[in-house]
C-alpha positions, 0 to 999 in steps of 0.5 A: 672792306675798303681798308683791309690793312688798317686794324682800326677799321674792323667793326668787330672790336668797336662799340655801337656808338663808335660805329655810328659816329664812323658811319656819320663822319667818314674819314676821307683820304689816305694815311700819309703817316707811313714812311718808307726807309730806303737807306738799305741797312740790313737789320739796322746794322752798320756795315762793320757790325754786319761783317762781324755778325757774318764772320761769327755766323761762318765760324758757327757753321764751320764748327757745327759742320766739323762736330757733325763730321766727328760724331758721324765718324766721317772725319777722325782727328790724327791725334786719336 
């Protein structure tokens, strides 16, 4: 129960021999392999790619809103 974030520390999936070896030779210290990436990229996209993605999202939302208004009869096109 000392390291809840490490899936390898669960004894449920280990053999009895591995559990005995882990108890006899415990690993001391912290895992320093975790690297935090602070370059502030959203989904790993460049700013230009993110802008295009957001413009496409805006167009989809506007199109779906217009379609909903047409289907419910709240908006009627002038050519009908």
